[in-house]
Jmol script that loads the backbone (N, CA, C; Angstrom):
load data "model"
ATOM      1  N   MET A   1      43.853  20.970  13.488  1.00  0.00           N
ATOM      2  CA  MET A   1      43.209  19.949  12.690  1.00  0.00           C
ATOM      3  C   MET A   1      41.939  20.526  12.074  1.00  0.00           C
ATOM      4  N   ASN A   2      41.707  20.230  10.824  1.00  0.00           N
ATOM      5  CA  ASN A   2      40.538  20.746  10.111  1.00  0.00           C
ATOM      6  C   ASN A   2      39.286  19.980  10.498  1.00  0.00           C
ATOM      7  N   SER A   3      38.200  20.718  10.569  1.00  0.00           N
ATOM      8  CA  SER A   3      36.933  20.065  10.869  1.00  0.00           C
ATOM      9  C   SER A   3      36.339  19.480   9.591  1.00  0.00           C
ATOM     10  N   PHE A   4      35.279  18.748   9.746  1.00  0.00           N
ATOM     11  CA  PHE A   4      34.610  18.138   8.590  1.00  0.00           C
ATOM     12  C   PHE A   4      34.085  19.217   7.640  1.00  0.00           C
ATOM     13  N   LYS A   5      33.535  20.312   8.203  1.00  0.00           N
ATOM     14  CA  LYS A   5      33.010  21.398   7.352  1.00  0.00           C
ATOM     15  C   LYS A   5      34.114  22.022   6.513  1.00  0.00           C
ATOM     16  N   ASP A   6      35.281  22.237   7.109  1.00  0.00           N
ATOM     17  CA  ASP A   6      36.393  22.810   6.351  1.00  0.00           C
ATOM     18  C   ASP A   6      36.821  21.874   5.225  1.00  0.00           C
ATOM     19  N   HIS A   7      36.873  20.611   5.522  1.00  0.00           N
ATOM     20  CA  HIS A   7      37.254  19.621   4.510  1.00  0.00           C
ATOM     21  C   HIS A   7      36.229  19.595   3.370  1.00  0.00           C
ATOM     22  N   TYR A   8      34.966  19.691   3.693  1.00  0.00           N
ATOM     23  CA  TYR A   8      33.905  19.648   2.686  1.00  0.00           C
ATOM     24  C   TYR A   8      33.911  20.899   1.813  1.00  0.00           C
ATOM     25  N   ARG A   9      34.239  22.048   2.387  1.00  0.00           N
ATOM     26  CA  ARG A   9      34.256  23.312   1.629  1.00  0.00           C
ATOM     27  C   ARG A   9      35.287  23.293   0.523  1.00  0.00           C
ATOM     28  N   LYS A  10      36.361  22.521   0.666  1.00  0.00           N
ATOM     29  CA  LYS A  10      37.365  22.448  -0.395  1.00  0.00           C
ATOM     30  C   LYS A  10      36.755  21.923  -1.697  1.00  0.00           C
ATOM     31  N   PHE A  11      35.822  21.004  -1.580  1.00  0.00           N
ATOM     32  CA  PHE A  11      35.245  20.392  -2.763  1.00  0.00           C
ATOM     33  C   PHE A  11      34.035  21.149  -3.294  1.00  0.00           C
ATOM     34  N   ASN A  12      33.478  22.024  -2.470  1.00  0.00           N
ATOM     35  CA  ASN A  12      32.275  22.739  -2.859  1.00  0.00           C
ATOM     36  C   ASN A  12      32.446  24.212  -2.501  1.00  0.00           C
ATOM     37  N   LYS A  13      33.314  24.919  -3.236  1.00  0.00           N
ATOM     38  CA  LYS A  13      33.688  26.285  -2.882  1.00  0.00           C
ATOM     39  C   LYS A  13      32.585  27.301  -3.138  1.00  0.00           C
ATOM     40  N   ASN A  14      31.744  27.071  -4.140  1.00  0.00           N
ATOM     41  CA  ASN A  14      30.712  28.058  -4.460  1.00  0.00           C
ATOM     42  C   ASN A  14      29.450  27.900  -3.611  1.00  0.00           C
ATOM     43  N   GLY A  15      29.380  26.921  -2.751  1.00  0.00           N
ATOM     44  CA  GLY A  15      28.236  26.747  -1.856  1.00  0.00           C
ATOM     45  C   GLY A  15      27.049  26.063  -2.507  1.00  0.00           C
ATOM     46  N   ALA A  16      27.196  25.641  -3.749  1.00  0.00           N
ATOM     47  CA  ALA A  16      26.088  24.966  -4.430  1.00  0.00           C
ATOM     48  C   ALA A  16      25.901  23.582  -3.833  1.00  0.00           C
ATOM     49  N   ARG A  17      24.669  23.131  -3.867  1.00  0.00           N
ATOM     50  CA  ARG A  17      24.342  21.822  -3.337  1.00  0.00           C
ATOM     51  C   ARG A  17      24.931  20.741  -4.235  1.00  0.00           C
ATOM     52  N   VAL A  18      25.547  19.763  -3.643  1.00  0.00           N
ATOM     53  CA  VAL A  18      26.098  18.651  -4.404  1.00  0.00           C
ATOM     54  C   VAL A  18      24.940  17.752  -4.796  1.00  0.00           C
ATOM     55  N   ARG A  19      24.830  17.476  -6.084  1.00  0.00           N
ATOM     56  CA  ARG A  19      23.722  16.646  -6.563  1.00  0.00           C
ATOM     57  C   ARG A  19      24.154  15.198  -6.618  1.00  0.00           C
ATOM     58  N   LYS A  20      23.233  14.369  -6.304  1.00  0.00           N
ATOM     59  CA  LYS A  20      23.494  12.940  -6.404  1.00  0.00           C
ATOM     60  C   LYS A  20      23.306  12.501  -7.856  1.00  0.00           C
ATOM     61  N   ARG A  21      23.857  11.381  -8.195  1.00  0.00           N
ATOM     62  CA  ARG A  21      23.852  10.928  -9.583  1.00  0.00           C
ATOM     63  C   ARG A  21      22.441  10.771 -10.143  1.00  0.00           C
ATOM     64  N   HIS A  22      21.489  10.233  -9.360  1.00  0.00           N
ATOM     65  CA  HIS A  22      20.147  10.008  -9.885  1.00  0.00           C
ATOM     66  C   HIS A  22      19.378  11.322 -10.059  1.00  0.00           C
ATOM     67  N   GLU A  23      19.740  12.374  -9.335  1.00  0.00           N
ATOM     68  CA  GLU A  23      19.040  13.651  -9.479  1.00  0.00           C
ATOM     69  C   GLU A  23      19.433  14.356 -10.765  1.00  0.00           C
ATOM     70  N   SER A  24      20.644  14.132 -11.248  1.00  0.00           N
ATOM     71  CA  SER A  24      21.057  14.779 -12.484  1.00  0.00           C
ATOM     72  C   SER A  24      20.292  14.229 -13.679  1.00  0.00           C
ATOM     73  N   LEU A  25      19.725  13.049 -13.532  1.00  0.00           N
ATOM     74  CA  LEU A  25      18.930  12.458 -14.600  1.00  0.00           C
ATOM     75  C   LEU A  25      17.468  12.870 -14.534  1.00  0.00           C
ATOM     76  N   GLY A  26      17.092  13.630 -13.510  1.00  0.00           N
ATOM     77  CA  GLY A  26      15.718  14.079 -13.380  1.00  0.00           C
ATOM     78  C   GLY A  26      14.867  13.179 -12.518  1.00  0.00           C
ATOM     79  N   HIS A  27      15.468  12.175 -11.884  1.00  0.00           N
ATOM     80  CA  HIS A  27      14.725  11.261 -11.028  1.00  0.00           C
ATOM     81  C   HIS A  27      14.893  11.667  -9.571  1.00  0.00           C
ATOM     82  N   THR A  28      13.904  11.402  -8.783  1.00  0.00           N
ATOM     83  CA  THR A  28      14.041  11.595  -7.350  1.00  0.00           C
ATOM     84  C   THR A  28      13.672  10.298  -6.655  1.00  0.00           C
ATOM     85  N   LEU A  29      14.154  10.121  -5.462  1.00  0.00           N
ATOM     86  CA  LEU A  29      13.857   8.895  -4.717  1.00  0.00           C
ATOM     87  C   LEU A  29      12.393   8.809  -4.352  1.00  0.00           C
ATOM     88  N   ALA A  30      11.747   9.953  -4.109  1.00  0.00           N
ATOM     89  CA  ALA A  30      10.332   9.932  -3.741  1.00  0.00           C
ATOM     90  C   ALA A  30       9.485   9.381  -4.880  1.00  0.00           C
ATOM     91  N   ALA A  31       9.792   9.751  -6.103  1.00  0.00           N
ATOM     92  CA  ALA A  31       9.023   9.265  -7.243  1.00  0.00           C
ATOM     93  C   ALA A  31       9.273   7.787  -7.478  1.00  0.00           C
ATOM     94  N   GLN A  32      10.493   7.338  -7.262  1.00  0.00           N
ATOM     95  CA  GLN A  32      10.817   5.941  -7.482  1.00  0.00           C
ATOM     96  C   GLN A  32      10.227   5.044  -6.408  1.00  0.00           C
ATOM     97  N   SER A  33      10.105   5.530  -5.184  1.00  0.00           N
ATOM     98  CA  SER A  33       9.620   4.681  -4.109  1.00  0.00           C
ATOM     99  C   SER A  33       8.127   4.417  -4.202  1.00  0.00           C
ATOM    100  N   GLN A  34       7.396   5.190  -5.010  1.00  0.00           N
ATOM    101  CA  GLN A  34       5.964   4.989  -5.140  1.00  0.00           C
ATOM    102  C   GLN A  34       5.616   3.982  -6.234  1.00  0.00           C
ATOM    103  N   PHE A  35       6.579   3.490  -6.942  1.00  0.00           N
ATOM    104  CA  PHE A  35       6.351   2.540  -8.011  1.00  0.00           C
ATOM    105  C   PHE A  35       6.084   1.156  -7.438  1.00  0.00           C
ATOM    106  N   VAL A  36       4.985   0.547  -7.849  1.00  0.00           N
ATOM    107  CA  VAL A  36       4.650  -0.808  -7.420  1.00  0.00           C
ATOM    108  C   VAL A  36       4.645  -1.697  -8.656  1.00  0.00           C
ATOM    109  N   PRO A  37       5.433  -2.764  -8.666  1.00  0.00           N
ATOM    110  CA  PRO A  37       5.468  -3.642  -9.832  1.00  0.00           C
ATOM    111  C   PRO A  37       4.112  -4.296 -10.083  1.00  0.00           C
ATOM    112  N   ASP A  38       3.831  -4.595 -11.331  1.00  0.00           N
ATOM    113  CA  ASP A  38       2.560  -5.204 -11.705  1.00  0.00           C
ATOM    114  C   ASP A  38       2.346  -6.552 -11.027  1.00  0.00           C
ATOM    115  N   SER A  39       3.423  -7.257 -10.745  1.00  0.00           N
ATOM    116  CA  SER A  39       3.277  -8.558 -10.097  1.00  0.00           C
ATOM    117  C   SER A  39       2.744  -8.441  -8.674  1.00  0.00           C
ATOM    118  N   HIS A  40       2.894  -7.271  -8.057  1.00  0.00           N
ATOM    119  CA  HIS A  40       2.416  -7.063  -6.688  1.00  0.00           C
ATOM    120  C   HIS A  40       1.054  -6.389  -6.627  1.00  0.00           C
ATOM    121  N   LYS A  41       0.559  -5.915  -7.757  1.00  0.00           N
ATOM    122  CA  LYS A  41      -0.748  -5.276  -7.771  1.00  0.00           C
ATOM    123  C   LYS A  41      -1.834  -6.342  -7.803  1.00  0.00           C
ATOM    124  N   THR A  42      -2.917  -6.062  -7.104  1.00  0.00           N
ATOM    125  CA  THR A  42      -4.036  -6.990  -7.120  1.00  0.00           C
ATOM    126  C   THR A  42      -5.200  -6.320  -7.845  1.00  0.00           C
ATOM    127  N   VAL A  43      -5.739  -7.018  -8.813  1.00  0.00           N
ATOM    128  CA  VAL A  43      -6.883  -6.516  -9.556  1.00  0.00           C
ATOM    129  C   VAL A  43      -8.104  -7.259  -9.044  1.00  0.00           C
ATOM    130  N   ALA A  44      -8.957  -6.553  -8.359  1.00  0.00           N
ATOM    131  CA  ALA A  44     -10.130  -7.168  -7.757  1.00  0.00           C
ATOM    132  C   ALA A  44     -11.247  -7.289  -8.781  1.00  0.00           C
ATOM    133  N   LYS A  45     -11.880  -8.455  -8.816  1.00  0.00           N
ATOM    134  CA  LYS A  45     -12.995  -8.669  -9.725  1.00  0.00           C
ATOM    135  C   LYS A  45     -14.320  -8.310  -9.059  1.00  0.00           C
ATOM    136  N   ASN A  46     -14.348  -8.361  -7.751  1.00  0.00           N
ATOM    137  CA  ASN A  46     -15.567  -8.064  -7.006  1.00  0.00           C
ATOM    138  C   ASN A  46     -15.797  -6.548  -6.990  1.00  0.00           C
ATOM    139  N   GLU A  47     -17.013  -6.116  -7.331  1.00  0.00           N
ATOM    140  CA  GLU A  47     -17.317  -4.685  -7.394  1.00  0.00           C
ATOM    141  C   GLU A  47     -17.233  -4.021  -6.026  1.00  0.00           C
ATOM    142  N   LYS A  48     -17.566  -4.756  -4.980  1.00  0.00           N
ATOM    143  CA  LYS A  48     -17.502  -4.183  -3.635  1.00  0.00           C
ATOM    144  C   LYS A  48     -16.058  -3.898  -3.229  1.00  0.00           C
ATOM    145  N   ILE A  49     -15.154  -4.781  -3.610  1.00  0.00           N
ATOM    146  CA  ILE A  49     -13.742  -4.561  -3.311  1.00  0.00           C
ATOM    147  C   ILE A  49     -13.212  -3.388  -4.120  1.00  0.00           C
ATOM    148  N   GLN A  50     -13.592  -3.314  -5.394  1.00  0.00           N
ATOM    149  CA  GLN A  50     -13.148  -2.207  -6.235  1.00  0.00           C
ATOM    150  C   GLN A  50     -13.618  -0.864  -5.692  1.00  0.00           C
ATOM    151  N   SER A  51     -14.862  -0.798  -5.234  1.00  0.00           N
ATOM    152  CA  SER A  51     -15.359   0.468  -4.700  1.00  0.00           C
ATOM    153  C   SER A  51     -14.645   0.835  -3.402  1.00  0.00           C
ATOM    154  N   LEU A  52     -14.283  -0.161  -2.598  1.00  0.00           N
ATOM    155  CA  LEU A  52     -13.564   0.100  -1.358  1.00  0.00           C
ATOM    156  C   LEU A  52     -12.117   0.505  -1.625  1.00  0.00           C
ATOM    157  N   LEU A  53     -11.516  -0.015  -2.686  1.00  0.00           N
ATOM    158  CA  LEU A  53     -10.148   0.367  -3.044  1.00  0.00           C
ATOM    159  C   LEU A  53     -10.069   1.842  -3.434  1.00  0.00           C
ATOM    160  N   ARG A  54     -11.112   2.377  -4.046  1.00  0.00           N
ATOM    161  CA  ARG A  54     -11.123   3.782  -4.450  1.00  0.00           C
ATOM    162  C   ARG A  54     -11.249   4.734  -3.264  1.00  0.00           C
ATOM    163  N   LYS A  55     -11.811   4.257  -2.156  1.00  0.00           N
ATOM    164  CA  LYS A  55     -12.009   5.093  -0.969  1.00  0.00           C
ATOM    165  C   LYS A  55     -10.779   5.039  -0.066  1.00  0.00           C
ATOM    166  N   THR A  56     -10.629   6.066   0.779  1.00  0.00           N
ATOM    167  CA  THR A  56      -9.525   6.045   1.733  1.00  0.00           C
ATOM    168  C   THR A  56      -9.871   5.196   2.949  1.00  0.00           C
ATOM    169  N   THR A  57     -11.100   5.287   3.428  1.00  0.00           N
ATOM    170  CA  THR A  57     -11.577   4.426   4.506  1.00  0.00           C
ATOM    171  C   THR A  57     -13.007   4.024   4.186  1.00  0.00           C
ATOM    172  N   GLY A  58     -13.441   2.926   4.755  1.00  0.00           N
ATOM    173  CA  GLY A  58     -14.812   2.502   4.512  1.00  0.00           C
ATOM    174  C   GLY A  58     -15.091   1.127   5.064  1.00  0.00           C
ATOM    175  N   ARG A  59     -16.362   0.758   4.960  1.00  0.00           N
ATOM    176  CA  ARG A  59     -16.819  -0.530   5.478  1.00  0.00           C
ATOM    177  C   ARG A  59     -17.986  -0.996   4.621  1.00  0.00           C
ATOM    178  N   ILE A  60     -17.934  -2.248   4.167  1.00  0.00           N
ATOM    179  CA  ILE A  60     -18.978  -2.803   3.304  1.00  0.00           C
ATOM    180  C   ILE A  60     -19.403  -4.153   3.866  1.00  0.00           C
ATOM    181  N   VAL A  61     -20.710  -4.360   3.974  1.00  0.00           N
ATOM    182  CA  VAL A  61     -21.266  -5.629   4.449  1.00  0.00           C
ATOM    183  C   VAL A  61     -21.324  -6.604   3.282  1.00  0.00           C
ATOM    184  N   LEU A  62     -20.946  -7.858   3.534  1.00  0.00           N
ATOM    185  CA  LEU A  62     -20.913  -8.876   2.487  1.00  0.00           C
ATOM    186  C   LEU A  62     -22.000  -9.921   2.696  1.00  0.00           C
ATOM    187  N   ASN A  63     -22.449 -10.489   1.573  1.00  0.00           N
ATOM    188  CA  ASN A  63     -23.347 -11.641   1.656  1.00  0.00           C
ATOM    189  C   ASN A  63     -22.528 -12.907   1.392  1.00  0.00           C
ATOM    190  N   ASN A  64     -23.167 -14.064   1.442  1.00  0.00           N
ATOM    191  CA  ASN A  64     -22.444 -15.338   1.286  1.00  0.00           C
ATOM    192  C   ASN A  64     -21.776 -15.470  -0.071  1.00  0.00           C
ATOM    193  N   ARG A  65     -22.427 -14.982  -1.125  1.00  0.00           N
ATOM    194  CA  ARG A  65     -21.852 -15.064  -2.470  1.00  0.00           C
ATOM    195  C   ARG A  65     -20.568 -14.224  -2.556  1.00  0.00           C
ATOM    196  N   ASP A  66     -20.593 -13.037  -1.957  1.00  0.00           N
ATOM    197  CA  ASP A  66     -19.406 -12.183  -1.963  1.00  0.00           C
ATOM    198  C   ASP A  66     -18.258 -12.821  -1.186  1.00  0.00           C
ATOM    199  N   ILE A  67     -18.570 -13.450  -0.069  1.00  0.00           N
ATOM    200  CA  ILE A  67     -17.537 -14.110   0.742  1.00  0.00           C
ATOM    201  C   ILE A  67     -16.866 -15.219  -0.059  1.00  0.00           C
ATOM    202  N   LYS A  68     -17.653 -16.030  -0.760  1.00  0.00           N
ATOM    203  CA  LYS A  68     -17.082 -17.112  -1.574  1.00  0.00           C
ATOM    204  C   LYS A  68     -16.213 -16.556  -2.699  1.00  0.00           C
ATOM    205  N   GLN A  69     -16.657 -15.458  -3.307  1.00  0.00           N
ATOM    206  CA  GLN A  69     -15.884 -14.849  -4.388  1.00  0.00           C
ATOM    207  C   GLN A  69     -14.552 -14.293  -3.861  1.00  0.00           C
ATOM    208  N   VAL A  70     -14.568 -13.664  -2.701  1.00  0.00           N
ATOM    209  CA  VAL A  70     -13.344 -13.131  -2.097  1.00  0.00           C
ATOM    210  C   VAL A  70     -12.402 -14.264  -1.705  1.00  0.00           C
ATOM    211  N   GLU A  71     -12.941 -15.347  -1.151  1.00  0.00           N
ATOM    212  CA  GLU A  71     -12.117 -16.503  -0.800  1.00  0.00           C
ATOM    213  C   GLU A  71     -11.424 -17.084  -2.025  1.00  0.00           C
ATOM    214  N   HIS A  72     -12.164 -17.201  -3.116  1.00  0.00           N
ATOM    215  CA  HIS A  72     -11.596 -17.756  -4.345  1.00  0.00           C
ATOM    216  C   HIS A  72     -10.551 -16.812  -4.945  1.00  0.00           C
ATOM    217  N   GLU A  73     -10.852 -15.531  -4.944  1.00  0.00           N
ATOM    218  CA  GLU A  73      -9.971 -14.550  -5.578  1.00  0.00           C
ATOM    219  C   GLU A  73      -8.655 -14.368  -4.822  1.00  0.00           C
ATOM    220  N   PHE A  74      -8.685 -14.390  -3.496  1.00  0.00           N
ATOM    221  CA  PHE A  74      -7.495 -14.137  -2.701  1.00  0.00           C
ATOM    222  C   PHE A  74      -6.924 -15.402  -2.045  1.00  0.00           C
ATOM    223  N   ASN A  75      -7.423 -16.573  -2.398  1.00  0.00           N
ATOM    224  CA  ASN A  75      -6.931 -17.863  -1.891  1.00  0.00           C
ATOM    225  C   ASN A  75      -6.844 -17.886  -0.363  1.00  0.00           C
ATOM    226  N   LEU A  76      -7.971 -17.666   0.276  1.00  0.00           N
ATOM    227  CA  LEU A  76      -8.016 -17.713   1.732  1.00  0.00           C
ATOM    228  C   LEU A  76      -9.291 -18.377   2.191  1.00  0.00           C
ATOM    229  N   LYS A  77      -9.289 -18.830   3.424  1.00  0.00           N
ATOM    230  CA  LYS A  77     -10.474 -19.430   4.042  1.00  0.00           C
ATOM    231  C   LYS A  77     -10.989 -18.469   5.101  1.00  0.00           C
ATOM    232  N   TYR A  78     -12.244 -18.062   4.963  1.00  0.00           N
ATOM    233  CA  TYR A  78     -12.841 -17.128   5.911  1.00  0.00           C
ATOM    234  C   TYR A  78     -13.292 -17.870   7.159  1.00  0.00           C
ATOM    235  N   ALA A  79     -12.880 -17.364   8.304  1.00  0.00           N
ATOM    236  CA  ALA A  79     -13.342 -17.872   9.598  1.00  0.00           C
ATOM    237  C   ALA A  79     -13.773 -16.664  10.416  1.00  0.00           C
ATOM    238  N   SER A  80     -14.923 -16.772  11.055  1.00  0.00           N
ATOM    239  CA  SER A  80     -15.450 -15.616  11.794  1.00  0.00           C
ATOM    240  C   SER A  80     -14.620 -15.299  13.033  1.00  0.00           C
ATOM    241  N   THR A  81     -13.710 -16.180  13.406  1.00  0.00           N
ATOM    242  CA  THR A  81     -12.934 -15.953  14.624  1.00  0.00           C
ATOM    243  C   THR A  81     -11.730 -15.049  14.411  1.00  0.00           C
ATOM    244  N   GLU A  82     -11.157 -15.035  13.210  1.00  0.00           N
ATOM    245  CA  GLU A  82      -9.981 -14.197  12.994  1.00  0.00           C
ATOM    246  C   GLU A  82     -10.087 -13.416  11.687  1.00  0.00           C
ATOM    247  N   PRO A  83      -9.670 -12.142  11.695  1.00  0.00           N
ATOM    248  CA  PRO A  83      -9.715 -11.325  10.474  1.00  0.00           C
ATOM    249  C   PRO A  83      -8.640 -11.757   9.482  1.00  0.00           C
ATOM    250  N   LYS A  84      -8.933 -11.561   8.209  1.00  0.00           N
ATOM    251  CA  LYS A  84      -7.988 -11.908   7.142  1.00  0.00           C
ATOM    252  C   LYS A  84      -7.686 -10.664   6.315  1.00  0.00           C
ATOM    253  N   LYS A  85      -6.411 -10.466   5.977  1.00  0.00           N
ATOM    254  CA  LYS A  85      -6.010  -9.358   5.124  1.00  0.00           C
ATOM    255  C   LYS A  85      -6.048  -9.813   3.673  1.00  0.00           C
ATOM    256  N   LEU A  86      -6.544  -8.963   2.797  1.00  0.00           N
ATOM    257  CA  LEU A  86      -6.653  -9.298   1.377  1.00  0.00           C
ATOM    258  C   LEU A  86      -5.420  -8.796   0.637  1.00  0.00           C
ATOM    259  N   GLY A  87      -4.386  -9.606   0.620  1.00  0.00           N
ATOM    260  CA  GLY A  87      -3.156  -9.264  -0.093  1.00  0.00           C
ATOM    261  C   GLY A  87      -2.545  -7.983   0.426  1.00  0.00           C
ATOM    262  N   ASN A  88      -2.103  -7.118  -0.488  1.00  0.00           N
ATOM    263  CA  ASN A  88      -1.516  -5.841  -0.108  1.00  0.00           C
ATOM    264  C   ASN A  88      -2.464  -4.680  -0.412  1.00  0.00           C
ATOM    265  N   THR A  89      -3.768  -4.957  -0.404  1.00  0.00           N
ATOM    266  CA  THR A  89      -4.758  -3.926  -0.725  1.00  0.00           C
ATOM    267  C   THR A  89      -5.067  -3.020   0.448  1.00  0.00           C
ATOM    268  N   GLY A  90      -4.749  -3.449   1.662  1.00  0.00           N
ATOM    269  CA  GLY A  90      -5.087  -2.666   2.843  1.00  0.00           C
ATOM    270  C   GLY A  90      -6.502  -2.925   3.329  1.00  0.00           C
ATOM    271  N   ILE A  91      -7.153  -3.934   2.765  1.00  0.00           N
ATOM    272  CA  ILE A  91      -8.530  -4.276   3.123  1.00  0.00           C
ATOM    273  C   ILE A  91      -8.514  -5.527   4.007  1.00  0.00           C
ATOM    274  N   THR A  92      -9.374  -5.523   5.023  1.00  0.00           N
ATOM    275  CA  THR A  92      -9.470  -6.653   5.936  1.00  0.00           C
ATOM    276  C   THR A  92     -10.867  -7.246   5.887  1.00  0.00           C
ATOM    277  N   LEU A  93     -10.955  -8.559   5.794  1.00  0.00           N
ATOM    278  CA  LEU A  93     -12.215  -9.287   5.850  1.00  0.00           C
ATOM    279  C   LEU A  93     -12.382  -9.797   7.269  1.00  0.00           C
ATOM    280  N   ARG A  94     -13.457  -9.383   7.947  1.00  0.00           N
ATOM    281  CA  ARG A  94     -13.661  -9.804   9.327  1.00  0.00           C
ATOM    282  C   ARG A  94     -15.145  -9.939   9.629  1.00  0.00           C
ATOM    283  N   PHE A  95     -15.457 -10.590  10.730  1.00  0.00           N
ATOM    284  CA  PHE A  95     -16.826 -10.755  11.190  1.00  0.00           C
ATOM    285  C   PHE A  95     -17.169  -9.627  12.154  1.00  0.00           C
ATOM    286  N   ASP A  96     -18.314  -8.968  11.925  1.00  0.00           N
ATOM    287  CA  ASP A  96     -18.773  -7.902  12.810  1.00  0.00           C
ATOM    288  C   ASP A  96     -19.872  -8.452  13.712  1.00  0.00           C
ATOM    289  N   PRO A  97     -19.619  -8.606  15.014  1.00  0.00           N
ATOM    290  CA  PRO A  97     -20.623  -9.201  15.904  1.00  0.00           C
ATOM    291  C   PRO A  97     -21.848  -8.325  16.141  1.00  0.00           C
ATOM    292  N   THR A  98     -21.729  -7.005  15.917  1.00  0.00           N
ATOM    293  CA  THR A  98     -22.884  -6.135  16.157  1.00  0.00           C
ATOM    294  C   THR A  98     -23.985  -6.357  15.132  1.00  0.00           C
ATOM    295  N   ILE A  99     -23.609  -6.631  13.871  1.00  0.00           N
ATOM    296  CA  ILE A  99     -24.625  -6.886  12.840  1.00  0.00           C
ATOM    297  C   ILE A  99     -24.712  -8.366  12.492  1.00  0.00           C
ATOM    298  N   GLY A 100     -23.744  -9.152  12.940  1.00  0.00           N
ATOM    299  CA  GLY A 100     -23.775 -10.593  12.710  1.00  0.00           C
ATOM    300  C   GLY A 100     -23.446 -10.998  11.289  1.00  0.00           C
ATOM    301  N   LYS A 101     -22.658 -10.185  10.567  1.00  0.00           N
ATOM    302  CA  LYS A 101     -22.296 -10.497   9.184  1.00  0.00           C
ATOM    303  C   LYS A 101     -20.820 -10.184   8.950  1.00  0.00           C
ATOM    304  N   ALA A 102     -20.313 -10.680   7.815  1.00  0.00           N
ATOM    305  CA  ALA A 102     -18.941 -10.407   7.427  1.00  0.00           C
ATOM    306  C   ALA A 102     -18.871  -9.022   6.779  1.00  0.00           C
ATOM    307  N   VAL A 103     -17.781  -8.315   7.052  1.00  0.00           N
ATOM    308  CA  VAL A 103     -17.590  -6.972   6.478  1.00  0.00           C
ATOM    309  C   VAL A 103     -16.180  -6.860   5.929  1.00  0.00           C
ATOM    310  N   LEU A 104     -16.048  -5.975   4.939  1.00  0.00           N
ATOM    311  CA  LEU A 104     -14.750  -5.569   4.433  1.00  0.00           C
ATOM    312  C   LEU A 104     -14.458  -4.190   4.998  1.00  0.00           C
ATOM    313  N   GLU A 105     -13.288  -4.002   5.587  1.00  0.00           N
ATOM    314  CA  GLU A 105     -12.915  -2.715   6.147  1.00  0.00           C
ATOM    315  C   GLU A 105     -11.584  -2.244   5.592  1.00  0.00           C
ATOM    316  N   LYS A 106     -11.504  -0.955   5.398  1.00  0.00           N
ATOM    317  CA  LYS A 106     -10.254  -0.352   4.976  1.00  0.00           C
ATOM    318  C   LYS A 106      -9.963   0.813   5.876  1.00  0.00           C
TER     319      LYS A 106
END
end "model"
wireframe off; spacefill off
backbone 0.3
color backbone group
């Protein structure tokens, strides 16, 4: 009985890699998986959020005006007892007990 390798060699005698249909068009799955539709992107109006989005990690202290702006922009209610995630930005709004203020963390 023929093994799987023997069966596969019949179709690929020269040893060349079999290309998938999307690769022949010049596309790769890695490039396609990084695409985020515009409907899922969040455009932050707050300058503190924008500066944090540009960084890989960071922490910014907020004042009351910033908290109200973030609540309005992301449709959430801030409570110091539980952290809130700001959409799909990777940023979390939470209360820091060491300084006694709200912070944005990424």
